[in-house]
N, C-alpha and C positions, 0 to 999 in steps of 0.2 A: 730190659731197661729202655731200649730205644722205642719200644711200642708205646710207652706211656706218653712221651712228648708228642708223638704223632696223633695219639688218641685225643690229647688235650687240644692239639691244633684243630683237629676235625670238629671237636665239640665247640671250640671258640668260633669257627666258621659257621656252624649250624646256628649258634646263638646270635651271631651277627646277622645272618640271613633272616632269622626269625624276627629280630628286632627291626630290620629294614622293612619286612612285610607288614609288621604291625604299624610302623610309622606310615607306610603307604596307605594302609587301610584307614588309619586315623585321618590322614589328609583327605581321602575320598569321603569319609563320613562327615568331616568338617565342611567340605565343599557342598555335599548334599544338604547339610543343615543350613548353610548360607543361602542356597537356592530356595529352600523351603521357607526360610525367614523372609527372603525377598518376595516370594510369591504371596506370603501372608501379610506383607506390609499393607497398612491401611490406606489403600488407594481407592479413590472414588471417582465416579463420573459426575461432573457438574455441568449444569446448563451454562452456556456462554453467550449465545446470540439468539435472540428471538427470531422466529421464522420470517416475520415481516422485515426485520433488519437484514437478514440474509438475502431475501428476494430483492430488496431495494439495492443492496450492495452490488449484486451481479447484474441487475438491469441498468445500473448507473453507467457502466462502461459503454455499451453500445449506444445508449441515448446521448451521452456526452459526445461521442464521436460523430453521431449524426448532427448534433447541434454545431459542432466545430466545422464540419464539412459544409453545411448549408450556410453557416454564419460567415465563413470566409468569402463565399460567393456574394453575400449581401455587402460585406465590407468592400469588395472590389468595386461595387457600383458607386460608392462614395467613401473613400478612405478618410479616416479621421486623423491619422498620423501621416503628415506630409512634409516634404522638404521642397526647396525651390525647384522649379521646373528644370529638367535637363533634357538633352536630345534623346528622343525615343521614350521619354517618360514625362510628358507635359504636366501630368497631375502630381508628380513628385511622390508616387506611391512606393513606399519602402519595400513592399512585398514584390513589386515588379523588379526592383533592384536585386532582392534576395533570389528571386527566380532565375534571373539572368546569371548571377554568380554561381548558383548551383548547377545550372545547365552547362556552363563552361567547365565546371569540375567533372561532370559526367560525360563531357565530349559531345553534347547536343549541338546541332547546327540549325541554321535557318532562324525563323522568328521565335525568339525565346521569351518574349515579353510576358506571355501567359503560362510559362512553363510550370511555375509553382502552383498556380490556381488550378491548372488542368490535372494536377496530380494530388492535390490536397483538398479540393473543394468540388462543388457541383460544376464549376467552371465559369468562365466569363460569359456575359450576355445571357445569364440565366436568372435575372433578378426575381421575376414573378414565380418561377418554379422554386427558387431558393427560399423565398419568403413563405410559401405554402409549406414546404418541407420543414423549415425552421420552426414554424408555429405548431406543426404536428408534433415534432420532437419536444418542443417546449411544454406543451400540455402534458405529454407523457412524462416528461422530466419533473414537472410539478407534482403529478400524481405519485411518482416514485419518491419524491421528497416527503410527501404526506405519509406514505407507507412507512418510510424510515422513522419519522418522528413518532408515529403511532406505535411502531415496534419498540422504540426506546422507552416510551411511556409504559406500554403493556408489560415489557420484560424487565423494567427497572434499570435498563442499561445506561440511562442518562446519568446515574450516580457515578458510574465509572469514568465519565468525561470531566467531572469537576476537578479544578486544579487543587493541588495539595502542597503542603509546606515542603515536603521532601522532593518536589519535582526538580529543582535546580541540580541537586547532587545526583539524583537518579538520571537526569538527562545527560550529565557529563559522563556517568558510568556507561550509559548506552552508546554514546558517541564513541567512546573508547572501544567498546565491544564491536560495534559495526565497522570501525576503521581497521580493527585487527583480525576480524574473523577470517577474511580471505588469506592474508599473509600467514596466519597460523595454520590454516588448512593446507596451504602449499608447503609449509615447513613441517607438516605433520606433527604439530605441537598442540597440546591441549589449550583450549581457549574457553574457559567456563563462562556461561551466560550469567550476567548479574541476577541476583535473586529478586524476583518481582512477585510480590504477594497478590497483587490485584489482577484484573483482567488485562489491563494495558500497562506498558511502561510509560515514563513521563513524555517521551517524544511522541509515542502513539496517541496519548491522551491529548496533547496539544494539537496534533494534526487533525484528529477526529473531531475535536471541538471546533477547530477553525474552518474545516471544509464545509460543514452545514451552514455556517455563517456566511461564507463566501457564496454558497449556493443560493441562500436567501437574497443576498445582495445582487446576484446576477439576475434573479427573477424580478426583483423590484426595479432594477434599471431597465430591464427589458419591457416591463409594462409602462414605464415612464416614456419610453420611445414609441411604444405601440399606440398609446392614447394620450399624446401630449395635451390635446384640447380638453378632454374630459377629466384627465388626471394631472391637471396643472400643478397641484400641490406636490405630487410625487416627483414631477420633473424638477420643481424648484428645490427639492431635497438634494438634487445632484447639480444644483446651480443653474444648469441650462441643458438643452437637448444634447449638445456636444459633450457636456460633462457626463451625462448618463451614458453616452456611447463610449467614452473613454473608460468609465468604470466597468461597463459591460465587457469591453474588450480585455481589460486587465484581469477581470475575474475569470474570463475564459482561459487566459494564459495560465493563471494559477491553478485552476481545476485540471486543465490538460497536462500541465507540467507536474502535477502531483502523482499521476498514475504510474509513471515509470519508476521513480524511487520507491513508491509505495509497494510495488510488486517485488522489487529487489530486496527491500528491507523485510518484507513479510516472509520471503524465502529464507533470509538470513536469520530471522527470529526463530525458525524451527517449524517442524511438521505440525506440531500441536496448534500453532496459529492458523495455518491453512485449513487443517481439519475442522477447527472450530467454526470457520465461516461457511464450510460446506455442510457439516452435519448438525451444527448448533451445540455440540457438547465438547467437553475437554476433560482430559485426565489430569488430576491433581492429587498430590499426596495430601492426606487428611490434615487439616490444620492450615492449609493455604487456599481457602476458597476464593473464587473470583469476587471482586468487590469494586 
């Protein structure tokens, strides 16, 4: 009589073990099915950036740096932004003041009037060399801009830069994402990227439309200064020669200041954004083409 309960207990254990093995097998099969479904998901590679756009994008950085370096040396010869003369700075050059302040922070001694110029430009007393270099980079920069525009037209990328009605709401969503992506990463919390159906989000679209316009403005103001006698009408568009210089300098600050946040936000936007500008293609789930 005692053997029957023991037999029933062993049978129950065998049934339980068999059920556990069946459940584990079912889970493994479900996992394999999920992986197979994911692999079979309709993902496609789509063209993102025309080759001319990519070439112009990467060439833009060294050319702009060359323009800034040579342009600061030209600016040193005749600063357009000045304050009242002060001891050691009779021209009232703000960049001399900035150089002295930075030199003191870094513990530099001796004559520090040219500290900033010597580190960020061709240097003082180099006007002729700076002018030659500046125009060399300027012609290359204009050729780079022409390649960029040709690439936008050839690849149809200009359509992705046009403003849309959804831009204000999308811009707010992207600002929230960019502000929270680092804190979320540090806290190891999920921080999903807003759904963007097109090639660019609203902030990128606004920036990528503005920068070419600023680039065109810097070229026009540069020609107004280069040939004020033969291009008097162009100089008058900027009110005066000094007006063209102010616009030219301001555009340089905007273009130069754009690079650092652009790199940071491109990294925050994800690998697909960086890969697209290198290879020209992007991976997107079917139904969300770049536009």
